[in-house]
KOLGU-4560 file (N, C-alpha, C; in nm, 3 decimals, padded with zeros to 5 digits):
<recs>
<n_xx: -04.126 n_yy: 03.099 n_zz: 01.890 ca_xx: -04.155 ca_yy: 03.001 ca_zz: 01.789 c_xx: -04.284 c_yy: 02.958 c_zz: 01.767 mol: A seq: 1 type: UNK>
<n_xx: -04.345 n_yy: 02.911 n_zz: 01.871 ca_xx: -04.491 ca_yy: 02.870 ca_zz: 01.874 c_xx: -04.600 c_yy: 02.977 c_zz: 01.816 mol: A seq: 2 type: UNK>
<n_xx: -04.567 n_yy: 03.098 n_zz: 01.867 ca_xx: -04.666 ca_yy: 03.196 ca_zz: 01.832 c_xx: -04.650 c_yy: 03.224 c_zz: 01.658 mol: A seq: 3 type: UNK>
<n_xx: -04.511 n_yy: 03.213 n_zz: 01.623 ca_xx: -04.505 ca_yy: 03.241 ca_zz: 01.478 c_xx: -04.568 c_yy: 03.126 c_zz: 01.406 mol: A seq: 4 type: UNK>
<n_xx: -04.558 n_yy: 03.007 n_zz: 01.450 ca_xx: -04.626 ca_yy: 02.877 ca_zz: 01.376 c_xx: -04.776 c_yy: 02.902 c_zz: 01.388 mol: A seq: 5 type: UNK>
<n_xx: -04.825 n_yy: 02.930 n_zz: 01.485 ca_xx: -04.976 ca_yy: 02.963 ca_zz: 01.504 c_xx: -05.012 c_yy: 03.080 c_zz: 01.395 mol: A seq: 6 type: UNK>
<n_xx: -04.950 n_yy: 03.193 n_zz: 01.387 ca_xx: -04.966 ca_yy: 03.301 ca_zz: 01.297 c_xx: -04.964 c_yy: 03.247 c_zz: 01.143 mol: A seq: 7 type: UNK>
<n_xx: -04.872 n_yy: 03.170 n_zz: 01.127 ca_xx: -04.843 ca_yy: 03.098 ca_zz: 00.986 c_xx: -04.964 c_yy: 03.028 c_zz: 00.951 mol: A seq: 8 type: UNK>
<n_xx: -05.010 n_yy: 02.932 n_zz: 01.034 ca_xx: -05.130 ca_yy: 02.850 ca_zz: 01.019 c_xx: -05.245 c_yy: 02.944 c_zz: 01.005 mol: A seq: 9 type: UNK>
<n_xx: -05.257 n_yy: 03.039 n_zz: 01.082 ca_xx: -05.381 ca_yy: 03.115 ca_zz: 01.068 c_xx: -05.382 c_yy: 03.179 c_zz: 00.924 mol: A seq: 10 type: UNK>
<n_xx: -05.268 n_yy: 03.234 n_zz: 00.898 ca_xx: -05.257 ca_yy: 03.306 ca_zz: 00.752 c_xx: -05.298 c_yy: 03.203 c_zz: 00.642 mol: A seq: 11 type: UNK>
<n_xx: -05.242 n_yy: 03.076 n_zz: 00.639 ca_xx: -05.253 ca_yy: 02.975 ca_zz: 00.536 c_xx: -05.406 c_yy: 02.956 c_zz: 00.546 mol: A seq: 12 type: UNK>
<n_xx: -05.470 n_yy: 02.924 n_zz: 00.656 ca_xx: -05.616 ca_yy: 02.902 ca_zz: 00.669 c_xx: -05.699 c_yy: 03.012 c_zz: 00.594 mol: A seq: 13 type: UNK>
<n_xx: -05.658 n_yy: 03.147 n_zz: 00.625 ca_xx: -05.729 ca_yy: 03.256 ca_zz: 00.562 c_xx: -05.714 c_yy: 03.267 c_zz: 00.416 mol: A seq: 14 type: UNK>
<n_xx: -05.584 n_yy: 03.237 n_zz: 00.362 ca_xx: -05.566 ca_yy: 03.238 ca_zz: 00.219 c_xx: -05.628 c_yy: 03.127 c_zz: 00.145 mol: A seq: 15 type: UNK>
<n_xx: -05.628 n_yy: 03.005 n_zz: 00.216 ca_xx: -05.721 ca_yy: 02.915 ca_zz: 00.164 c_xx: -05.870 c_yy: 02.935 c_zz: 00.144 mol: A seq: 16 type: UNK>
<n_xx: -05.921 n_yy: 03.005 n_zz: 00.249 ca_xx: -06.057 ca_yy: 03.040 ca_zz: 00.242 c_xx: -06.089 c_yy: 03.145 c_zz: 00.136 mol: A seq: 17 type: UNK>
<n_xx: -05.999 n_yy: 03.234 n_zz: 00.121 ca_xx: -06.015 ca_yy: 03.351 ca_zz: 00.005 c_xx: -06.010 c_yy: 03.274 c_zz: -00.121 mol: A seq: 18 type: UNK>
<n_xx: -05.914 n_yy: 03.188 n_zz: -00.142 ca_xx: -05.915 ca_yy: 03.110 ca_zz: -00.274 c_xx: -06.044 c_yy: 03.038 c_zz: -00.298 mol: A seq: 19 type: UNK>
<n_xx: -06.089 n_yy: 02.978 n_zz: -00.199 ca_xx: -06.242 ca_yy: 02.910 ca_zz: -00.200 c_xx: -06.341 c_yy: 02.999 c_zz: -00.261 mol: A seq: 20 type: UNK>
<n_xx: -06.343 n_yy: 03.109 n_zz: -00.183 ca_xx: -06.439 ca_yy: 03.221 ca_zz: -00.215 c_xx: -06.428 c_yy: 03.281 c_zz: -00.356 mol: A seq: 21 type: UNK>
<n_xx: -06.305 n_yy: 03.288 n_zz: -00.417 ca_xx: -06.279 ca_yy: 03.334 ca_zz: -00.541 c_xx: -06.324 c_yy: 03.240 c_zz: -00.639 mol: A seq: 22 type: UNK>
<n_xx: -06.291 n_yy: 03.106 n_zz: -00.610 ca_xx: -06.341 ca_yy: 03.007 ca_zz: -00.690 c_xx: -06.483 c_yy: 02.997 c_zz: -00.706 mol: A seq: 23 type: UNK>
<n_xx: -06.550 n_yy: 03.001 n_zz: -00.594 ca_xx: -06.689 ca_yy: 02.997 ca_zz: -00.587 c_xx: -06.742 c_yy: 03.113 c_zz: -00.681 mol: A seq: 24 type: UNK>
<n_xx: -06.685 n_yy: 03.236 n_zz: -00.656 ca_xx: -06.761 ca_yy: 03.356 ca_zz: -00.725 c_xx: -06.732 c_yy: 03.326 c_zz: -00.887 mol: A seq: 25 type: UNK>
<n_xx: -06.606 n_yy: 03.266 n_zz: -00.925 ca_xx: -06.584 ca_yy: 03.239 ca_zz: -01.069 c_xx: -06.698 c_yy: 03.134 c_zz: -01.123 mol: A seq: 26 type: UNK>
<n_xx: -06.703 n_yy: 03.027 n_zz: -01.047 ca_xx: -06.800 ca_yy: 02.936 ca_zz: -01.075 c_xx: -06.944 c_yy: 02.991 c_zz: -01.102 mol: A seq: 27 type: UNK>
<n_xx: -06.982 n_yy: 03.076 n_zz: -01.013 ca_xx: -07.126 ca_yy: 03.145 ca_zz: -01.020 c_xx: -07.123 c_yy: 03.224 c_zz: -01.139 mol: A seq: 28 type: UNK>
<n_xx: -07.028 n_yy: 03.299 n_zz: -01.172 ca_xx: -07.024 ca_yy: 03.395 ca_zz: -01.296 c_xx: -07.016 c_yy: 03.316 c_zz: -01.413 mol: A seq: 29 type: UNK>
<n_xx: -06.952 n_yy: 03.211 n_zz: -01.422 ca_xx: -06.964 ca_yy: 03.110 ca_zz: -01.537 c_xx: -07.113 c_yy: 03.052 c_zz: -01.544 mol: A seq: 30 type: UNK>
<n_xx: -07.170 n_yy: 03.022 n_zz: -01.447 ca_xx: -07.315 ca_yy: 02.980 ca_zz: -01.452 c_xx: -07.398 c_yy: 03.081 c_zz: -01.500 mol: A seq: 31 type: UNK>
<n_xx: -07.385 n_yy: 03.186 n_zz: -01.465 ca_xx: -07.472 ca_yy: 03.318 ca_zz: -01.487 c_xx: -07.456 c_yy: 03.348 c_zz: -01.648 mol: A seq: 32 type: UNK>
<n_xx: -07.331 n_yy: 03.325 n_zz: -01.697 ca_xx: -07.306 ca_yy: 03.356 ca_zz: -01.841 c_xx: -07.337 c_yy: 03.233 c_zz: -01.926 mol: A seq: 33 type: UNK>
<n_xx: -07.387 n_yy: 03.126 n_zz: -01.868 ca_xx: -07.425 ca_yy: 03.012 ca_zz: -01.943 c_xx: -07.301 c_yy: 02.924 c_zz: -01.995 mol: A seq: 34 type: UNK>
<n_xx: -07.187 n_yy: 02.935 n_zz: -01.934 ca_xx: -07.080 ca_yy: 02.857 ca_zz: -01.979 c_xx: -07.061 c_yy: 02.735 c_zz: -01.880 mol: A seq: 35 type: UNK>
<n_xx: -07.085 n_yy: 02.626 n_zz: -01.954 ca_xx: -07.062 ca_yy: 02.501 ca_zz: -01.857 c_xx: -06.920 c_yy: 02.496 c_zz: -01.802 mol: A seq: 36 type: UNK>
<n_xx: -06.912 n_yy: 02.450 n_zz: -01.685 ca_xx: -06.778 ca_yy: 02.431 ca_zz: -01.619 c_xx: -06.691 c_yy: 02.331 c_zz: -01.691 mol: A seq: 37 type: UNK>
<n_xx: -06.569 n_yy: 02.358 n_zz: -01.703 ca_xx: -06.463 ca_yy: 02.258 ca_zz: -01.747 c_xx: -06.472 c_yy: 02.265 c_zz: -01.899 mol: A seq: 38 type: UNK>
<n_xx: -06.535 n_yy: 02.353 n_zz: -01.972 ca_xx: -06.533 ca_yy: 02.341 ca_zz: -02.124 c_xx: -06.450 c_yy: 02.475 c_zz: -02.172 mol: A seq: 39 type: UNK>
<n_xx: -06.414 n_yy: 02.476 n_zz: -02.287 ca_xx: -06.328 ca_yy: 02.565 ca_zz: -02.345 c_xx: -06.194 c_yy: 02.563 c_zz: -02.300 mol: A seq: 40 type: UNK>
<n_xx: -06.104 n_yy: 02.673 n_zz: -02.360 ca_xx: -05.959 ca_yy: 02.652 ca_zz: -02.344 c_xx: -05.932 c_yy: 02.674 c_zz: -02.193 mol: A seq: 41 type: UNK>
<n_xx: -05.856 n_yy: 02.604 n_zz: -02.138 ca_xx: -05.794 ca_yy: 02.648 ca_zz: -02.005 c_xx: -05.711 c_yy: 02.775 c_zz: -01.988 mol: A seq: 42 type: UNK>
<n_xx: -05.737 n_yy: 02.841 n_zz: -01.905 ca_xx: -05.666 ca_yy: 02.986 ca_zz: -01.888 c_xx: -05.524 c_yy: 02.947 c_zz: -01.834 mol: A seq: 43 type: UNK>
<n_xx: -05.444 n_yy: 03.047 n_zz: -01.860 ca_xx: -05.304 ca_yy: 03.014 ca_zz: -01.794 c_xx: -05.304 c_yy: 03.032 c_zz: -01.643 mol: A seq: 44 type: UNK>
<n_xx: -05.413 n_yy: 03.090 n_zz: -01.595 ca_xx: -05.426 ca_yy: 03.086 ca_zz: -01.443 c_xx: -05.435 c_yy: 02.949 c_zz: -01.382 mol: A seq: 45 type: UNK>
<n_xx: -05.531 n_yy: 02.860 n_zz: -01.454 ca_xx: -05.555 ca_yy: 02.744 ca_zz: -01.419 c_xx: -05.438 c_yy: 02.648 c_zz: -01.403 mol: A seq: 46 type: UNK>
<n_xx: -05.351 n_yy: 02.638 n_zz: -01.489 ca_xx: -05.207 ca_yy: 02.588 ca_zz: -01.486 c_xx: -05.121 c_yy: 02.634 c_zz: -01.367 mol: A seq: 47 type: UNK>
<n_xx: -05.126 n_yy: 02.760 n_zz: -01.356 ca_xx: -05.039 ca_yy: 02.810 ca_zz: -01.241 c_xx: -05.099 c_yy: 02.771 c_zz: -01.102 mol: A seq: 48 type: UNK>
<n_xx: -05.248 n_yy: 02.778 n_zz: -01.086 ca_xx: -05.308 ca_yy: 02.723 ca_zz: -00.976 c_xx: -05.271 c_yy: 02.586 c_zz: -00.924 mol: A seq: 49 type: UNK>
<n_xx: -05.283 n_yy: 02.504 n_zz: -01.026 ca_xx: -05.251 ca_yy: 02.361 ca_zz: -01.006 c_xx: -05.101 c_yy: 02.339 c_zz: -00.946 mol: A seq: 50 type: UNK>
<n_xx: -05.017 n_yy: 02.385 n_zz: -01.017 ca_xx: -04.865 ca_yy: 02.362 ca_zz: -00.975 c_xx: -04.849 c_yy: 02.436 c_zz: -00.842 mol: A seq: 51 type: UNK>
<n_xx: -04.919 n_yy: 02.552 n_zz: -00.816 ca_xx: -04.897 ca_yy: 02.628 ca_zz: -00.675 c_xx: -04.963 c_yy: 02.542 c_zz: -00.562 mol: A seq: 52 type: UNK>
<n_xx: -05.080 n_yy: 02.470 n_zz: -00.586 ca_xx: -05.141 ca_yy: 02.384 ca_zz: -00.485 c_xx: -05.056 c_yy: 02.270 c_zz: -00.472 mol: A seq: 53 type: UNK>
<n_xx: -04.988 n_yy: 02.205 n_zz: -00.571 ca_xx: -04.909 ca_yy: 02.091 ca_zz: -00.533 c_xx: -04.786 c_yy: 02.136 c_zz: -00.447 mol: A seq: 54 type: UNK>
<n_xx: -04.740 n_yy: 02.269 n_zz: -00.489 ca_xx: -04.615 ca_yy: 02.296 ca_zz: -00.410 c_xx: -04.651 c_yy: 02.331 c_zz: -00.264 mol: A seq: 55 type: UNK>
<n_xx: -04.765 n_yy: 02.401 n_zz: -00.234 ca_xx: -04.811 ca_yy: 02.427 ca_zz: -00.107 c_xx: -04.848 c_yy: 02.312 c_zz: -00.028 mol: A seq: 56 type: UNK>
<n_xx: -04.923 n_yy: 02.214 n_zz: -00.098 ca_xx: -04.946 ca_yy: 02.086 ca_zz: -00.017 c_xx: -04.839 c_yy: 02.011 c_zz: 00.019 mol: A seq: 57 type: UNK>
<n_xx: -04.721 n_yy: 02.012 n_zz: -00.060 ca_xx: -04.605 ca_yy: 01.935 ca_zz: -00.058 c_xx: -04.527 c_yy: 02.002 c_zz: 00.069 mol: A seq: 58 type: UNK>
<n_xx: -04.518 n_yy: 02.133 n_zz: 00.061 ca_xx: -04.461 ca_yy: 02.208 ca_zz: 00.176 c_xx: -04.524 c_yy: 02.186 c_zz: 00.322 mol: A seq: 59 type: UNK>
<n_xx: -04.658 n_yy: 02.219 n_zz: 00.314 ca_xx: -04.724 ca_yy: 02.185 ca_zz: 00.436 c_xx: -04.743 c_yy: 02.046 c_zz: 00.498 mol: A seq: 60 type: UNK>
<n_xx: -04.738 n_yy: 01.972 n_zz: 00.389 ca_xx: -04.741 ca_yy: 01.807 ca_zz: 00.427 c_xx: -04.589 c_yy: 01.776 c_zz: 00.503 mol: A seq: 61 type: UNK>
<n_xx: -04.501 n_yy: 01.826 n_zz: 00.439 ca_xx: -04.356 ca_yy: 01.807 ca_zz: 00.496 c_xx: -04.368 c_yy: 01.865 c_zz: 00.638 mol: A seq: 62 type: UNK>
<n_xx: -04.393 n_yy: 01.986 n_zz: 00.631 ca_xx: -04.377 ca_yy: 02.062 ca_zz: 00.765 c_xx: -04.458 c_yy: 02.011 c_zz: 00.872 mol: A seq: 63 type: UNK>
<n_xx: -04.573 n_yy: 01.947 n_zz: 00.870 ca_xx: -04.662 ca_yy: 01.896 ca_zz: 00.960 c_xx: -04.681 c_yy: 01.729 c_zz: 00.949 mol: A seq: 64 type: UNK>
<n_xx: -04.595 n_yy: 01.672 n_zz: 00.862 ca_xx: -04.558 ca_yy: 01.533 ca_zz: 00.838 c_xx: -04.702 c_yy: 01.471 c_zz: 00.825 mol: A seq: 65 type: UNK>
<n_xx: -04.794 n_yy: 01.512 n_zz: 00.738 ca_xx: -04.922 ca_yy: 01.461 ca_zz: 00.698 c_xx: -04.927 c_yy: 01.405 c_zz: 00.585 mol: A seq: 66 type: UNK>
</recs>
């Protein structure tokens, strides 16, 4: 059981790092294209990411009681 929990935590950590890397790449591309951040129409992915983050935080917060 402990081993599975450790693996789950490692996978979550790696997934969060990948998301941060992709967000940084996206920000860099926007800067190169001369698009200011936070302007224009929000993409459908932005809405999905926000709801997913809330769900994941809620789940992990409940799991680890933080």
